[in-house]
C-alpha positions as CSV (number, residue, x, y, z in Angstrom):
1,M,-4.9,99.2,10.0
2,P,-7.5,96.5,9.3
3,L,-6.3,93.4,7.2
4,P,-7.8,93.1,3.8
5,S,-10.3,90.4,3.3
6,N,-8.1,88.2,1.1
7,A,-5.4,88.3,3.8
8,I,-7.9,87.3,6.4
9,A,-9.0,84.4,4.2
10,F,-5.4,83.3,3.8
11,V,-4.8,83.3,7.6
12,V,-8.0,81.3,8.2
13,A,-7.0,78.7,5.6
14,A,-3.5,78.4,6.9
15,A,-4.8,77.9,10.5
16,S,-7.3,75.3,9.3
17,A,-4.7,73.4,7.4
18,A,-2.3,73.4,10.3
19,Y,-5.1,72.0,12.6
20,F,-6.7,69.5,10.2
21,Y,-3.8,68.2,8.1
22,P,-2.4,65.8,10.7
23,L,-5.9,64.3,11.2
24,A,-6.4,64.0,7.4
25,L,-3.0,62.4,7.0
26,D,-3.8,59.8,9.7
27,L,-7.2,59.0,8.0
28,L,-5.5,58.6,4.6
29,R,-2.8,56.3,6.0
30,S,-5.5,54.1,7.7
31,H,-7.6,54.0,4.5
32,L,-4.6,53.0,2.4
33,Q,-3.7,50.2,4.9
34,S,-7.2,48.8,4.7
35,L,-7.1,48.8,0.9
36,T,-3.8,46.9,0.8
37,T,-5.3,44.3,3.1
38,Y,-7.9,43.3,0.4
39,L,-5.9,43.9,-2.8
40,P,-4.2,40.8,-4.3
41,S,-0.4,40.7,-4.3
42,F,0.3,40.9,-8.0
43,H,4.0,41.6,-7.6
44,Q,4.7,38.0,-6.4
45,P,5.3,35.4,-9.1
46,F,3.4,32.2,-9.0
47,Q,5.3,29.5,-7.2
48,P,4.2,25.9,-8.2
49,Q,4.0,23.4,-5.4
50,P,6.7,20.7,-5.6
51,Y,5.4,17.3,-6.6
52,T,5.1,14.7,-3.8
53,C,4.6,11.0,-4.6
54,P,1.5,10.1,-2.6
55,N,1.1,6.9,-0.7
56,H,-1.0,4.3,-2.5
57,T,-4.7,4.0,-1.8
58,Y,-5.5,1.1,-4.1
59,T,-7.4,-2.1,-3.3
60,T,-7.1,-5.4,-5.0
61,Q,-9.4,-8.2,-6.1
62,L,-8.1,-11.7,-6.9
63,I,-9.8,-12.7,-10.2
64,S,-8.0,-15.9,-11.0
65,L,-5.4,-17.9,-9.1
66,D,-4.1,-20.1,-12.0
67,P,-3.2,-18.2,-14.1
68,L,-2.8,-15.4,-11.6
69,L,-4.9,-12.3,-12.5
70,I,-5.4,-9.4,-10.0
71,Y,-7.6,-6.4,-10.5
72,I,-6.3,-3.2,-8.9
73,S,-8.8,-0.4,-8.1
74,S,-7.5,3.2,-7.8
75,F,-4.0,2.4,-8.8
76,I,-3.3,5.9,-9.9
77,T,-4.8,9.3,-9.2
78,P,-6.6,11.5,-11.8
79,A,-3.8,14.0,-11.5
80,E,-1.2,11.4,-12.2
81,A,-3.2,10.1,-15.2
82,A,-3.5,13.7,-16.6
83,S,0.2,14.2,-16.2
84,L,1.1,10.9,-17.9
85,I,-1.2,11.7,-20.9
86,S,0.3,15.2,-21.3
87,L,3.8,13.7,-21.1
88,G,3.2,10.9,-23.7
89,T,1.0,12.7,-26.2
90,P,3.7,14.5,-28.1
91,L,5.7,11.2,-28.4
92,L,2.9,9.1,-29.9
93,T,3.6,7.0,-33.0
94,A,2.0,3.9,-34.6
95,S,2.2,1.1,-32.1
96,P,4.7,-1.6,-32.9
97,I,4.1,-5.3,-32.5
98,T,6.8,-7.2,-30.7
99,G,7.5,-10.8,-31.4
100,S,10.3,-13.2,-32.7
101,G,12.9,-10.5,-32.0
102,S,11.5,-7.8,-34.3
103,D,9.2,-4.8,-34.2
104,V,6.5,-4.5,-36.9
105,S,4.5,-1.2,-37.1
106,D,2.4,-1.8,-40.3
107,S,0.3,-4.8,-39.2
108,N,-3.5,-4.4,-38.9
109,A,-3.4,-6.5,-35.8
110,R,-2.5,-3.4,-33.7
111,T,-3.9,-0.1,-34.8
112,S,-3.4,2.0,-31.7
113,S,-0.7,4.7,-31.1
114,S,1.9,4.4,-28.4
115,A,4.7,6.3,-26.8
116,P,7.6,5.5,-24.4
117,L,7.4,7.3,-21.1
118,P,10.7,8.7,-19.7
119,V,11.6,7.0,-16.4
120,D,13.2,10.1,-15.1
121,D,9.9,12.0,-15.0
122,E,8.8,12.4,-11.4
123,V,5.3,11.1,-12.0
124,V,6.5,8.2,-14.0
125,S,9.1,7.4,-11.4
126,C,6.4,7.5,-8.7
127,V,4.0,5.1,-10.5
128,L,6.9,2.7,-11.2
129,A,7.9,2.7,-7.6
130,R,4.3,2.0,-6.6
131,A,4.2,-0.9,-9.1
132,E,7.5,-2.3,-7.9
133,A,6.3,-2.3,-4.3
134,F,3.2,-4.1,-5.4
135,L,5.2,-6.8,-7.2
136,G,7.6,-7.4,-4.4
137,P,10.5,-10.0,-4.5
138,A,8.2,-12.7,-5.8
139,V,8.3,-11.2,-9.3
140,L,11.6,-9.2,-9.4
141,K,14.9,-10.4,-8.1
142,T,16.6,-7.4,-6.3
143,G,19.9,-6.4,-8.1
144,R,19.1,-8.5,-11.2
145,D,15.7,-7.5,-12.6
146,D,14.2,-4.0,-13.3
147,M,10.9,-2.3,-14.1
148,G,11.8,-1.6,-17.8
149,S,10.5,1.3,-19.8
150,P,6.7,2.0,-19.5
151,Q,4.6,2.7,-22.5
152,M,1.5,4.9,-23.0
153,V,-1.1,3.7,-25.5
154,R,-4.0,5.6,-27.1
155,Y,-7.0,4.0,-28.8
156,T,-9.5,6.1,-30.8
157,A,-12.8,4.9,-32.4
158,G,-12.4,1.4,-34.0
159,Q,-8.7,0.9,-33.0
160,R,-7.8,-2.3,-31.4
161,F,-5.0,-4.8,-30.5
162,D,-5.9,-8.4,-31.5
163,V,-5.1,-11.4,-29.3
164,H,-1.4,-11.4,-28.4
165,A,1.1,-12.2,-25.7
166,D,3.2,-9.6,-23.9
167,W,6.2,-12.0,-23.4
168,F,8.7,-12.5,-26.2
169,S,9.0,-15.8,-28.1
170,R,12.8,-15.3,-27.9
171,P,14.3,-13.3,-24.9
172,R,15.9,-10.0,-26.0
173,L,19.2,-8.3,-25.6
174,D,19.0,-4.8,-24.2
175,P,20.9,-2.4,-26.5
176,R,22.8,-1.0,-23.5
177,D,24.0,-4.5,-22.5
178,A,25.1,-5.0,-26.1
179,E,27.2,-1.9,-26.0
180,R,28.9,-3.1,-22.8
181,G,29.3,-6.7,-23.9
182,K,27.1,-7.9,-21.1
183,R,25.9,-11.5,-21.6
184,R,22.3,-11.5,-20.5
185,L,18.9,-11.5,-22.1
186,Y,15.5,-10.4,-20.7
187,N,11.8,-11.1,-21.0
188,R,8.7,-9.4,-19.7
189,A,8.2,-11.1,-16.4
190,A,4.7,-9.6,-15.8
191,T,2.3,-6.9,-17.0
192,I,0.5,-4.1,-15.1
193,F,-1.9,-2.4,-17.5
194,V,-3.3,0.8,-16.2
195,V,-6.3,2.7,-17.7
196,L,-5.5,6.4,-17.7
197,E,-8.6,7.7,-19.4
198,N,-11.7,6.4,-21.1
199,N,-14.6,8.5,-22.5
200,S,-16.0,5.9,-24.9
201,T,-19.6,5.0,-24.6
202,S,-18.8,1.3,-25.1
203,G,-16.0,-1.1,-26.0
204,G,-12.4,-1.0,-25.1
205,E,-12.4,-4.0,-22.9
206,T,-9.2,-6.0,-22.2
207,W,-10.2,-9.5,-23.1
208,F,-8.6,-12.7,-21.9
209,P,-10.1,-15.5,-24.0
210,R,-8.4,-18.4,-22.1
211,V,-9.2,-17.3,-18.5
212,N,-12.5,-18.5,-17.1
213,V,-13.9,-18.0,-13.7
214,P,-17.4,-17.8,-12.2
215,E,-19.6,-14.8,-13.2
216,P,-19.0,-12.0,-10.8
217,S,-21.7,-10.8,-8.3
218,S,-22.9,-7.2,-8.6
219,G,-20.5,-4.7,-7.1
220,G,-21.3,-3.4,-3.6
221,D,-22.3,0.2,-3.1
222,H,-23.2,0.4,-6.8
223,Q,-19.6,-0.2,-7.9
224,P,-19.3,-1.4,-11.5
225,Q,-18.2,-5.0,-12.0
226,A,-14.5,-5.5,-12.7
227,Y,-15.2,-8.0,-15.5
228,R,-17.9,-9.8,-17.5
229,P,-17.9,-13.2,-19.2
230,D,-17.4,-12.7,-23.0
231,P,-19.7,-14.4,-25.5
232,Q,-16.6,-15.9,-27.2
233,G,-15.3,-17.2,-24.0
234,G,-13.0,-15.9,-21.3
235,L,-13.2,-12.6,-19.4
236,A,-13.5,-9.1,-20.6
237,F,-12.5,-6.1,-18.3
238,P,-14.2,-2.8,-19.2
239,P,-11.8,0.2,-19.1
240,Q,-12.3,2.1,-15.8
241,A,-10.0,5.1,-15.4
242,G,-7.4,4.8,-12.6
243,N,-7.8,1.0,-12.3
244,A,-5.3,-1.6,-13.4
245,L,-4.8,-5.3,-14.2
246,F,-1.8,-7.4,-13.1
247,W,-0.7,-10.8,-14.5
248,P,2.6,-12.8,-14.7
249,N,3.7,-13.5,-18.3
250,L,6.2,-16.3,-17.6
251,H,6.1,-19.8,-16.0
252,P,8.7,-20.5,-13.3
253,N,11.0,-22.0,-15.9
254,G,11.1,-18.7,-17.9
255,T,8.8,-19.8,-20.7
256,G,5.8,-17.8,-21.8
257,D,2.4,-18.6,-20.3
258,A,0.0,-18.9,-23.3
259,R,-3.1,-18.7,-21.0
260,V,-2.6,-15.0,-20.5
261,V,-2.9,-14.0,-24.1
262,H,-5.3,-11.0,-24.4
263,A,-6.7,-8.4,-26.7
264,G,-7.6,-4.7,-26.5
265,L,-11.1,-4.6,-28.0
266,P,-12.1,-1.6,-30.2
267,I,-13.8,1.4,-28.6
268,A,-17.0,2.7,-30.2
269,D,-16.1,6.4,-30.0
270,G,-14.0,8.8,-28.0
271,V,-10.6,7.9,-26.8
272,K,-8.9,5.5,-24.3
273,H,-5.5,6.0,-22.9
274,G,-3.6,3.3,-21.1
275,M,-0.2,2.6,-19.6
276,N,1.8,-0.7,-20.0
277,I,4.3,-1.5,-17.2
278,W,6.5,-4.5,-18.1
279,P,9.0,-5.5,-15.4
280,R,11.9,-7.4,-16.9
281,A,13.5,-10.6,-15.8
282,F,17.1,-11.2,-16.9
283,F,18.8,-14.5,-17.8
284,G,22.3,-15.5,-18.7
285,P,25.8,-15.6,-17.3
286,D,25.9,-11.9,-16.5
287,A,22.3,-11.6,-15.1
C-alpha cells in the first residue's frame, strides 16, 4: 500500500532534521561564541584602581639665597590637584587672618575662601610626604616637629590677600597639647604654597615686596618665566598650575623673618586654587 503524500513529507523532514541538526547546532554554537568575544562584559561591576603615591618629578630653581626662596616646577600632578580641589570645595569658608594669637574672618585684607584639608586623605598624605622629603632635617627636627594641617584656598575675580606674614607674632598652643597639658608652643617654620589651578587671564601673582634679585632671563624651550620684577618693588610670581614656592618663615633663633612677607594679588577673572603647607616647629619644655 503506497504511503500518503503527507506521510512521505513527514518522513523526508524527519530524515533531513536528523542529518542536518547536528551541523546546525555546531554552527549556532560557533556563532554564539564569536558574539560573546566582542560583546562587553556588563555583568562585572567597575573596579576602581587603588591610588598609588607617585614618585616626584619636580625640578627646583633657587630664586634667592638670603632670604631663601625656591621655585618648584611640577610639584603636584593634574590628577592630584583635581582631587584636592574636589576634597576641599565642600569645606570652603571665609578665609581667616592669623596674627597676635587670634583669627579674624571679617577683615578686608583677605577676601578669599579657604578650607582645611584632612591629613588622612590618601592624596593629601602623599603630597605632605613629598613636601616633608623636600624639606629634610634642615627645617624639621625628627620626633619634634610636624607638617601641620594643610589649607586649600580659592580666589575668584577681585579677591586678594594683602601683604602679610605666615609666621605668628606669638607662637601658638595646639588645642590637643592643651588638652594633654603638654608644655610646648609652635610656629610655622616654613611655607610651601602650591598652585592647584588657575584659569584667570591675568593677575593672581604671589608678590614678595622685600625680595629683590636680578631680572630673570627668558625661560628655555619657551617655558614661562618663574617671576617678574614688580613695579612697586620686589618679585611677583604668576600662578602656574602644579608649581610651588618654598621659603622659611623663621630666623634660626625662632623669630619671624620680615623679609618674606608677601601678598596674593587679585585675579582679573576666573578662579585660582592654591594649597598652603605650613610645617610646624615646636618650642618649650615638652617639645
